[in-house]
C-alpha positions as CSV (number, residue, x, y, z in Angstrom):
1,M,-102.9,43.6,233.5
2,R,-102.1,46.9,234.0
3,V,-101.8,49.1,230.9
4,R,-98.9,50.9,230.0
5,N,-97.1,52.5,226.7
6,I,-95.5,49.4,225.6
7,V,-94.6,48.6,222.4
8,G,-97.4,46.2,220.3
9,L,-100.2,44.6,222.3
10,F,-100.4,42.4,225.2
11,G,-97.8,42.7,225.4
12,M,-88.3,42.0,231.6
13,A,-88.3,44.8,233.7
14,V,-85.8,47.0,235.5
15,L,-84.9,50.2,232.3
16,A,-87.2,52.5,231.3
17,G,-87.3,53.0,227.8
18,F,-85.0,54.4,225.6
19,L,-84.4,56.0,222.1
20,S,-86.5,53.8,219.5
21,G,-83.1,51.8,218.4
22,C,-82.0,48.9,221.2
23,N,-79.5,48.9,223.7
24,A,-78.1,46.3,225.4
25,L,-77.6,45.6,229.8
26,T,-74.8,43.0,229.9
27,A,-73.2,41.7,232.6
28,V,-69.3,39.8,231.6
29,T,-67.8,38.1,234.1
30,G,-68.3,35.2,235.8
31,I,-71.5,33.8,236.4
32,P,-71.5,30.5,238.3
33,T,-72.6,27.5,235.5
34,S,-75.8,27.1,238.1
35,L,-77.3,29.7,237.4
36,K,-76.7,30.3,233.5
37,A,-79.6,29.2,232.4
38,A,-82.1,29.8,235.6
39,I,-81.2,33.8,235.0
40,A,-82.7,33.7,230.9
41,G,-85.7,34.9,230.8
42,N,-88.5,38.0,231.0
43,W,-87.4,40.3,233.8
44,E,-88.9,43.2,235.8
45,V,-87.3,45.9,238.1
46,K,-89.2,48.5,240.0
47,T,-89.6,50.6,243.2
48,N,-91.8,53.0,245.0
49,A,-89.0,55.4,246.6
50,T,-90.2,58.7,245.8
51,Q,-86.8,60.3,244.5
52,A,-87.0,57.7,241.5
53,V,-90.2,59.3,240.3
54,T,-88.2,60.3,237.1
55,L,-88.3,56.5,236.5
56,P,-89.4,53.8,238.9
57,E,-90.0,51.1,236.6
58,I,-87.9,49.4,233.5
59,A,-88.0,45.8,232.1
60,G,-86.3,43.7,229.4
61,A,-84.9,39.7,228.9
62,F,-82.1,38.2,229.8
63,A,-79.9,36.0,228.2
64,T,-76.7,34.1,228.9
65,T,-74.0,33.9,225.7
66,N,-70.4,32.3,226.7
67,G,-70.4,33.2,230.3
68,A,-71.6,36.5,229.5
69,V,-75.5,38.3,230.7
70,T,-77.0,40.4,228.4
71,A,-79.6,42.1,229.0
72,T,-81.7,44.8,226.3
73,F,-84.3,47.2,228.8
74,H,-87.1,49.7,228.6
75,T,-89.2,51.4,230.4
76,L,-93.0,50.7,231.3
77,A,-94.0,53.7,233.1
78,A,-96.1,56.2,230.6
79,N,-94.8,58.8,232.5
80,A,-91.1,58.7,232.8
81,C,-88.9,60.3,231.9
82,M,-87.8,58.4,228.1
83,A,-90.2,57.4,225.8
84,P,-91.2,53.8,227.0
85,N,-90.7,52.6,222.9
86,T,-86.7,53.7,223.1
87,F,-84.1,50.8,224.9
88,V,-80.7,51.0,226.3
89,S,-76.9,49.6,227.1
90,A,-74.9,48.7,229.8
91,T,-71.9,46.4,230.6
92,G,-71.3,44.7,234.4
93,T,-69.8,42.3,235.9
94,T,-71.6,39.1,238.2
95,D,-69.1,37.2,240.6
96,A,-68.9,33.4,241.9
97,N,-71.6,34.3,244.2
98,G,-73.9,36.0,242.0
99,N,-73.3,39.5,242.5
100,L,-74.1,41.6,239.6
101,K,-73.3,44.6,239.2
102,L,-74.5,46.7,235.2
103,T,-73.6,50.4,234.4
104,S,-75.9,52.0,231.0
105,A,-74.2,53.7,228.8
106,A,-75.3,57.4,229.1
107,F,-79.0,58.2,227.8
108,N,-80.9,62.2,228.1
109,G,-77.3,62.4,229.9
110,S,-77.8,60.2,232.6
111,T,-76.5,56.5,233.6
112,L,-78.2,53.9,235.6
113,S,-76.5,51.7,238.0
114,L,-78.4,48.4,239.0
115,T,-76.9,45.9,241.9
116,G,-78.5,42.7,243.3
117,T,-77.5,39.2,244.2
118,L,-79.5,36.3,242.1
119,A,-81.1,34.3,244.2
120,A,-80.3,30.2,244.2
121,D,-83.2,29.7,241.7
122,G,-82.0,32.8,239.5
123,K,-85.7,33.9,239.4
124,T,-85.2,36.9,241.6
125,L,-82.3,39.3,243.5
126,T,-82.1,40.0,246.6
127,N,-80.5,43.4,248.1
128,A,-81.6,44.8,245.1
129,T,-80.6,48.9,244.0
130,Y,-80.9,51.1,241.3
131,S,-79.9,54.6,240.7
132,V,-80.0,57.0,237.6
133,T,-77.5,60.0,237.8
134,G,-77.2,63.4,236.0
135,G,-79.0,64.2,232.9
136,S,-82.8,64.7,233.0
137,C,-83.5,61.7,234.2
138,G,-81.1,61.6,237.7
139,F,-82.1,60.7,240.8
140,P,-82.0,63.8,243.3
141,V,-79.3,62.4,246.3
142,V,-80.9,61.7,249.6
143,A,-78.6,60.7,252.7
144,G,-75.7,60.6,250.3
145,T,-77.5,58.3,247.6
146,A,-79.6,58.1,244.9
147,A,-79.6,54.5,244.8
148,V,-83.1,53.3,245.8
149,A,-83.9,49.7,247.2
150,A,-85.9,48.1,244.2
151,T,-87.8,44.0,243.2
152,A,-86.5,42.6,240.5
153,T,-88.1,39.7,239.6
154,Q,-88.6,37.0,236.4
155,Y,-91.6,36.4,235.0
156,A,-92.7,33.0,233.6
157,A,-93.4,32.4,230.3
158,I,-97.3,32.8,229.7
159,T,-97.7,29.0,227.9
160,G,-100.4,26.7,228.0
161,A,-104.6,26.5,228.3
162,Y,-105.7,29.7,230.1
163,A,-109.8,30.1,231.1
164,G,-111.8,32.8,232.5
165,N,-113.8,36.1,231.4
166,F,-114.3,38.8,229.8
167,T,-117.4,41.5,231.9
168,D,-118.3,43.9,229.7
169,S,-119.0,47.3,230.8
170,D,-122.7,46.7,231.7
171,G,-121.5,43.6,233.9
172,D,-122.5,40.8,231.7
173,V,-119.6,37.9,231.3
174,I,-118.8,36.6,228.5
175,P,-116.8,33.2,229.3
176,V,-113.2,32.6,227.0
177,S,-110.1,30.3,226.7
178,G,-107.5,30.5,225.0
179,N,-104.0,29.1,224.2
180,F,-100.7,30.8,224.6
181,T,-97.2,29.4,223.3
182,Q,-95.0,32.1,224.4
183,S,-91.8,33.0,222.5
184,T,-88.7,31.3,223.9
185,A,-86.2,34.3,222.5
186,P,-86.6,37.8,223.3
187,D,-86.9,40.1,220.0
188,A,-83.9,42.8,219.6
189,N,-85.7,44.7,222.1
190,G,-85.9,42.2,224.8
191,V,-89.6,41.9,224.0
192,Y,-91.3,38.9,224.1
193,H,-94.4,37.5,222.0
194,L,-97.0,35.3,221.8
195,T,-99.3,32.7,219.4
196,G,-102.4,30.9,219.9
197,N,-106.0,31.5,219.6
198,A,-108.9,31.8,221.6
199,T,-112.5,30.5,222.2
200,F,-115.4,32.6,223.2
201,P,-118.4,30.0,223.7
202,G,-122.0,30.9,221.5
203,N,-119.7,33.3,219.5
204,P,-120.6,33.2,216.0
205,C,-118.6,35.8,214.8
206,L,-115.0,34.8,217.3
207,T,-115.2,30.8,216.9
208,S,-111.5,31.1,216.9
209,P,-109.9,34.1,216.8
210,A,-105.5,34.1,216.3
211,I,-103.5,36.3,217.7
212,V,-102.3,38.0,215.1
213,D,-99.9,41.1,217.2
214,S,-98.8,41.0,220.9
215,T,-96.1,42.1,223.4
216,V,-95.2,40.1,226.8
217,T,-92.5,42.6,229.1
218,G,-92.2,42.4,232.5
219,S,-95.3,41.6,234.2
220,M,-96.8,43.5,231.4
221,L,-99.0,41.9,228.3
222,S,-101.3,43.1,225.4
223,T,-102.4,41.0,223.0
224,T,-104.6,41.6,219.7
225,Y,-106.7,38.4,218.0
226,S,-108.9,38.7,215.0
227,Q,-111.1,36.2,213.1
228,T,-112.5,36.9,209.1
229,A,-115.6,34.7,208.2
230,N,-117.7,35.4,205.5
231,G,-116.2,38.5,204.5
232,M,-116.8,39.9,208.1
233,T,-114.1,40.7,210.1
234,N,-114.0,41.3,214.2
235,T,-111.2,42.0,216.5
236,V,-110.2,41.2,220.2
237,V,-108.0,43.2,222.3
238,A,-106.6,43.0,225.0
239,N,-103.9,44.5,228.0
240,G,-102.7,43.9,231.5
241,T,-100.5,42.4,233.8
242,F,-100.2,39.2,235.3
243,N,-98.0,37.4,238.3
244,A,-94.5,36.0,238.6
245,D,-95.3,32.5,237.6
246,A,-97.9,33.1,235.3
247,S,-101.0,31.9,236.5
248,I,-103.2,34.5,236.2
249,L,-104.1,36.6,233.9
250,T,-105.4,40.0,234.6
251,V,-107.2,42.1,231.6
252,T,-107.3,45.8,232.6
253,D,-108.9,46.5,229.6
254,W,-110.1,44.8,226.4
255,T,-112.3,45.8,223.1
256,I,-114.2,44.0,220.6
257,S,-114.4,45.6,217.6
258,G,-116.2,44.7,213.9
259,A,-118.4,43.4,212.1
260,C,-120.6,42.2,215.0
261,G,-120.4,45.5,217.6
262,S,-117.9,46.4,219.5
263,A,-117.8,45.9,223.2
264,H,-115.4,46.7,225.8
265,G,-114.7,45.4,229.7
266,T,-112.2,44.0,231.7
267,G,-111.6,40.2,232.9
268,L,-109.6,37.4,234.9
269,F,-107.9,34.8,232.9
270,S,-106.1,31.4,235.4
271,K,-104.1,28.7,233.9
272,Q,-105.3,25.3,233.5
């Protein structure tokens, strides 16, 4: 699970962090009925273009209301031109063929534009491009345009049973399993959250710790578990990434701390 500066733990991607409020990316016309339900969810938009170094990756949530598409985005990149815990708004249109065009409100003196065509299943944007012009986040103009090619992907909900291993810094393997339920709707900042419990077989300090904090945004997740027993509290914090169908969770770093001691390492889990 790739770690970035994101709000909370374990925590859709198209637009980089924007001031501590929340702005909504909004498409307002003509989306085909067949795509309305498919579009809603957790998205990530990113590019490898060198001219997009100020804002290479953004994430947030699409939703549909009364025929309009709305979304709220923030950055996933720790070194972007804006903080990851800030959010932006935009307005735009979509036609009967699923062509989206969005233009943001000003942020840091800059404006972001996103274009692309919704795939038949509504899970990706084909021929996606985005540009940022003006201000401290603006992309340089190359070959007459500031637009860069991008990938735009919707990520499935992390819901169900997962099993795998934590590997600590000494190479010891710790079997772990867990059940997750992802929120069906994002919070006001376009971020999703998880509920559930984990099981650490053979560990009397962590028999069934519950998720007490979490973040799911784009391909990134962060979770915090806690359990108190016999007056002793132990905590597990895990951060990482997951693939588009949420079948594989990759933990880039985890930490166990509390009355029973401490440990840290990496991990890998698959949906059962």
